[in-house]
Backbone as JSON Lines, residues from 0, in Angstrom:
{"i":0,"aa":"M","n":[10.0,-30.55,-29.32],"ca":[10.25,-31.17,-28.03],"c":[11.22,-30.3,-27.23]}
{"i":1,"aa":"I","n":[10.99,-30.21,-25.95],"ca":[11.81,-29.4,-25.05],"c":[12.98,-30.22,-24.53]}
{"i":2,"aa":"T","n":[14.15,-29.61,-24.5],"ca":[15.34,-30.22,-23.9],"c":[15.46,-29.71,-22.47]}
{"i":3,"aa":"V","n":[15.85,-30.62,-21.56],"ca":[15.92,-30.29,-20.14],"c":[17.34,-30.46,-19.62]}
{"i":4,"aa":"N","n":[17.79,-29.48,-18.85],"ca":[19.05,-29.57,-18.11],"c":[18.68,-29.62,-16.63]}
{"i":5,"aa":"F","n":[19.39,-30.44,-15.87],"ca":[19.13,-30.58,-14.44],"c":[20.21,-29.85,-13.65]}
{"i":6,"aa":"H","n":[19.83,-28.74,-13.02],"ca":[20.75,-27.97,-12.19],"c":[21.19,-28.82,-11.01]}
{"i":7,"aa":"K","n":[22.38,-28.57,-10.48],"ca":[22.87,-29.39,-9.36],"c":[21.96,-29.3,-8.13]}
{"i":8,"aa":"S","n":[21.28,-28.16,-7.94],"ca":[20.35,-28.05,-6.81],"c":[19.12,-28.94,-7.02]}
{"i":9,"aa":"F","n":[18.7,-29.11,-8.28],"ca":[17.6,-30.02,-8.58],"c":[18.01,-31.46,-8.28]}
{"i":10,"aa":"L","n":[19.2,-31.84,-8.73],"ca":[19.67,-33.21,-8.52],"c":[19.8,-33.53,-7.03]}
{"i":11,"aa":"K","n":[20.25,-32.57,-6.25],"ca":[20.37,-32.76,-4.8],"c":[18.99,-32.95,-4.17]}
{"i":12,"aa":"S","n":[18.04,-32.09,-4.53],"ca":[16.68,-32.19,-4.01],"c":[16.02,-33.5,-4.44]}
{"i":13,"aa":"Y","n":[16.23,-33.88,-5.68],"ca":[15.65,-35.13,-6.19],"c":[16.18,-36.32,-5.38]}
{"i":14,"aa":"G","n":[17.47,-36.33,-5.13],"ca":[18.07,-37.42,-4.38],"c":[17.54,-37.51,-2.96]}
{"i":15,"aa":"K","n":[17.31,-36.38,-2.33],"ca":[16.83,-36.36,-0.94],"c":[15.33,-36.6,-0.83]}
{"i":16,"aa":"R","n":[14.55,-36.07,-1.76],"ca":[13.1,-36.04,-1.61],"c":[12.32,-37.05,-2.44]}
{"i":17,"aa":"I","n":[12.88,-37.49,-3.56],"ca":[12.1,-38.26,-4.53],"c":[12.68,-39.66,-4.77]}
{"i":18,"aa":"K","n":[13.97,-39.74,-4.9],"ca":[14.65,-40.95,-5.38],"c":[14.24,-42.24,-4.66]}
{"i":19,"aa":"N","n":[14.05,-42.2,-3.36],"ca":[13.76,-43.42,-2.6],"c":[12.28,-43.76,-2.52]}
{"i":20,"aa":"N","n":[11.42,-42.94,-3.11],"ca":[9.99,-43.2,-3.13],"c":[9.64,-43.66,-4.55]}
{"i":21,"aa":"Q","n":[9.55,-44.98,-4.74],"ca":[9.38,-45.53,-6.08],"c":[8.15,-44.99,-6.81]}
{"i":22,"aa":"K","n":[7.03,-44.89,-6.11],"ca":[5.8,-44.4,-6.75],"c":[5.97,-42.95,-7.21]}
{"i":23,"aa":"L","n":[6.53,-42.11,-6.35],"ca":[6.74,-40.7,-6.68],"c":[7.78,-40.56,-7.79]}
{"i":24,"aa":"K","n":[8.8,-41.39,-7.74],"ca":[9.85,-41.37,-8.77],"c":[9.25,-41.67,-10.15]}
{"i":25,"aa":"L","n":[8.41,-42.71,-10.23],"ca":[7.78,-43.06,-11.51],"c":[6.83,-41.97,-11.99]}
{"i":26,"aa":"Q","n":[6.1,-41.37,-11.07],"ca":[5.19,-40.3,-11.46],"c":[5.98,-39.08,-11.96]}
{"i":27,"aa":"A","n":[7.11,-38.79,-11.31],"ca":[7.95,-37.66,-11.74],"c":[8.47,-37.92,-13.16]}
{"i":28,"aa":"I","n":[8.92,-39.13,-13.41],"ca":[9.43,-39.47,-14.75],"c":[8.34,-39.29,-15.8]}
{"i":29,"aa":"D","n":[7.14,-39.77,-15.49],"ca":[6.01,-39.63,-16.43],"c":[5.69,-38.17,-16.71]}
{"i":30,"aa":"R","n":[5.65,-37.35,-15.65],"ca":[5.29,-35.94,-15.83],"c":[6.38,-35.17,-16.57]}
{"i":31,"aa":"V","n":[7.63,-35.51,-16.35],"ca":[8.72,-34.85,-17.08],"c":[8.61,-35.17,-18.56]}
{"i":32,"aa":"E","n":[8.33,-36.42,-18.89],"ca":[8.16,-36.8,-20.3],"c":[6.97,-36.06,-20.92]}
{"i":33,"aa":"L","n":[5.88,-35.95,-20.17],"ca":[4.72,-35.21,-20.65],"c":[5.09,-33.74,-20.86]}
{"i":34,"aa":"F","n":[5.82,-33.17,-19.92],"ca":[6.27,-31.77,-20.02],"c":[7.1,-31.56,-21.29]}
{"i":35,"aa":"K","n":[7.99,-32.49,-21.59],"ca":[8.86,-32.36,-22.75],"c":[8.07,-32.34,-24.06]}
{"i":36,"aa":"T","n":[6.97,-33.09,-24.11],"ca":[6.21,-33.2,-25.36],"c":[4.99,-32.3,-25.43]}
{"i":37,"aa":"D","n":[4.4,-31.95,-24.27],"ca":[3.17,-31.17,-24.28],"c":[3.08,-30.31,-23.01]}
{"i":38,"aa":"R","n":[3.86,-29.25,-22.97],"ca":[3.95,-28.39,-21.79],"c":[2.61,-27.79,-21.4]}
{"i":39,"aa":"S","n":[1.69,-27.67,-22.34],"ca":[0.4,-27.05,-22.06],"c":[-0.65,-28.04,-21.55]}
{"i":40,"aa":"N","n":[-0.28,-29.31,-21.39],"ca":[-1.23,-30.31,-20.9],"c":[-1.75,-29.9,-19.52]}
{"i":41,"aa":"S","n":[-3.06,-29.97,-19.34],"ca":[-3.67,-29.5,-18.09],"c":[-3.26,-30.33,-16.87]}
{"i":42,"aa":"L","n":[-2.82,-31.56,-17.05],"ca":[-2.35,-32.37,-15.93],"c":[-1.15,-31.74,-15.23]}
{"i":43,"aa":"L","n":[-0.37,-30.98,-15.97],"ca":[0.86,-30.39,-15.42],"c":[0.58,-29.17,-14.54]}
{"i":44,"aa":"K","n":[-0.52,-28.5,-14.78],"ca":[-0.83,-27.27,-14.05],"c":[0.37,-26.31,-14.05]}
{"i":45,"aa":"D","n":[0.97,-26.16,-15.21],"ca":[2.13,-25.28,-15.38],"c":[1.71,-23.83,-15.13]}
{"i":46,"aa":"H","n":[2.52,-23.1,-14.36],"ca":[2.16,-21.72,-14.01],"c":[3.39,-20.9,-13.66]}
{"i":47,"aa":"P","n":[3.31,-19.59,-13.87],"ca":[4.4,-18.71,-13.46],"c":[4.37,-18.53,-11.94]}
{"i":48,"aa":"L","n":[5.55,-18.32,-11.36],"ca":[5.64,-18.08,-9.92],"c":[5.71,-16.59,-9.64]}
{"i":49,"aa":"T","n":[5.39,-16.23,-8.43],"ca":[5.4,-14.81,-8.04],"c":[6.31,-14.62,-6.83]}
{"i":50,"aa":"G","n":[6.41,-13.4,-6.39],"ca":[7.23,-13.1,-5.21],"c":[8.7,-13.26,-5.5]}
{"i":51,"aa":"K","n":[9.41,-13.88,-4.56],"ca":[10.86,-14.01,-4.71],"c":[11.25,-14.99,-5.82]}
{"i":52,"aa":"K","n":[10.29,-15.75,-6.32],"ca":[10.55,-16.67,-7.43],"c":[9.99,-16.15,-8.75]}
{"i":53,"aa":"Q","n":[9.68,-14.87,-8.8],"ca":[9.16,-14.26,-10.03],"c":[10.15,-14.49,-11.16]}
{"i":54,"aa":"G","n":[9.64,-14.82,-12.33],"ca":[10.49,-15.12,-13.48],"c":[10.69,-16.63,-13.66]}
{"i":55,"aa":"L","n":[10.35,-17.4,-12.63],"ca":[10.43,-18.85,-12.71],"c":[9.03,-19.42,-12.95]}
{"i":56,"aa":"R","n":[8.98,-20.69,-13.31],"ca":[7.72,-21.38,-13.52],"c":[7.75,-22.69,-12.74]}
{"i":57,"aa":"A","n":[6.6,-23.31,-12.59],"ca":[6.51,-24.62,-11.92],"c":[5.43,-25.45,-12.59]}
{"i":58,"aa":"F","n":[5.59,-26.77,-12.5],"ca":[4.52,-27.67,-12.91],"c":[4.41,-28.79,-11.89]}
{"i":59,"aa":"S","n":[3.22,-29.39,-11.84],"ca":[2.89,-30.36,-10.8],"c":[3.29,-31.78,-11.17]}
{"i":60,"aa":"I","n":[3.81,-32.48,-10.16],"ca":[4.05,-33.92,-10.26],"c":[2.87,-34.63,-9.58]}
{"i":61,"aa":"T","n":[2.52,-34.16,-8.38],"ca":[1.33,-34.61,-7.66],"c":[0.6,-33.35,-7.21]}
{"i":62,"aa":"G","n":[-0.4,-33.51,-6.37],"ca":[-1.11,-32.34,-5.86],"c":[-0.21,-31.37,-5.12]}
{"i":63,"aa":"D","n":[0.82,-31.88,-4.43],"ca":[1.68,-31.01,-3.65],"c":[3.11,-30.93,-4.16]}
{"i":64,"aa":"V","n":[3.57,-31.94,-4.88],"ca":[4.96,-31.96,-5.36],"c":[5.04,-31.3,-6.72]}
{"i":65,"aa":"R","n":[6.04,-30.44,-6.88],"ca":[6.2,-29.72,-8.15],"c":[7.66,-29.57,-8.51]}
{"i":66,"aa":"I","n":[7.9,-29.23,-9.77],"ca":[9.23,-28.92,-10.27],"c":[9.26,-27.44,-10.62]}
{"i":67,"aa":"V","n":[10.28,-26.76,-10.13],"ca":[10.5,-25.35,-10.44],"c":[11.56,-25.28,-11.54]}
{"i":68,"aa":"Y","n":[11.29,-24.46,-12.55],"ca":[12.21,-24.39,-13.7],"c":[12.21,-22.99,-14.29]}
{"i":69,"aa":"H","n":[13.12,-22.77,-15.23],"ca":[13.11,-21.54,-16.03],"c":[13.54,-21.87,-17.45]}
{"i":70,"aa":"F","n":[13.08,-21.05,-18.37],"ca":[13.46,-21.21,-19.77],"c":[14.82,-20.57,-20.01]}
{"i":71,"aa":"V","n":[15.7,-21.32,-20.66],"ca":[16.98,-20.79,-21.1],"c":[16.8,-20.24,-22.52]}
{"i":72,"aa":"S","n":[16.03,-20.97,-23.32],"ca":[15.64,-20.53,-24.67],"c":[14.26,-21.13,-24.94]}
{"i":73,"aa":"D","n":[13.74,-20.92,-26.14],"ca":[12.38,-21.38,-26.46],"c":[12.18,-22.88,-26.29]}
{"i":74,"aa":"D","n":[13.22,-23.66,-26.54],"ca":[13.08,-25.12,-26.46],"c":[14.06,-25.77,-25.48]}
{"i":75,"aa":"F","n":[14.59,-24.98,-24.55],"ca":[15.57,-25.49,-23.58],"c":[15.24,-24.93,-22.2]}
{"i":76,"aa":"V","n":[15.0,-25.83,-21.22],"ca":[14.69,-25.4,-19.86],"c":[15.68,-26.0,-18.88]}
{"i":77,"aa":"E","n":[15.79,-25.36,-17.73],"ca":[16.62,-25.87,-16.66],"c":[15.75,-26.1,-15.44]}
{"i":78,"aa":"F","n":[15.73,-27.34,-14.95],"ca":[15.01,-27.67,-13.73],"c":[15.87,-27.24,-12.54]}
{"i":79,"aa":"L","n":[15.28,-26.46,-11.64],"ca":[16.02,-25.89,-10.51],"c":[15.77,-26.58,-9.19]}
{"i":80,"aa":"D","n":[14.54,-27.07,-8.98],"ca":[14.19,-27.67,-7.69],"c":[12.99,-28.6,-7.87]}
{"i":81,"aa":"I","n":[12.85,-29.54,-6.94],"ca":[11.7,-30.43,-6.91],"c":[11.35,-30.7,-5.46]}
{"i":82,"aa":"G","n":[10.07,-30.71,-5.17],"ca":[9.61,-30.98,-3.81],"c":[8.22,-30.44,-3.6]}
{"i":83,"aa":"S","n":[7.77,-30.51,-2.34],"ca":[6.45,-29.97,-2.0],"c":[6.49,-28.45,-2.11]}
{"i":84,"aa":"H","n":[5.32,-27.84,-2.06],"ca":[5.26,-26.38,-2.12],"c":[6.11,-25.75,-1.01]}
{"i":85,"aa":"N","n":[6.05,-26.29,0.18],"ca":[6.85,-25.76,1.29],"c":[8.33,-25.97,1.1]}
{"i":86,"aa":"Q","n":[8.74,-27.1,0.52],"ca":[10.14,-27.41,0.33],"c":[10.81,-26.53,-0.73]}
{"i":87,"aa":"V","n":[10.08,-26.17,-1.77],"ca":[10.68,-25.39,-2.85],"c":[10.42,-23.89,-2.7]}
{"i":88,"aa":"D","n":[9.8,-23.5,-1.62],"ca":[9.47,-22.1,-1.4],"c":[10.65,-21.24,-1.05]}
């Protein structure tokens, strides 16, 4: 199982973009739990990022909302941002 740390920038984005939308909040919680247990699940659409975010990865919460993260070690990740593709770009 993967352990997750929430960077302060992630917590700020979550509070502004996700927290007050109950449906999105519940979906985010479900996808994070899925990520922790089965990162390769196709529902997550986990993928490496390119360009100025090269070295980071992202997985989908909805069709447009995603979480950007990086691996600290094999079983420890840090979530850096959450939001739409435009918001986390």
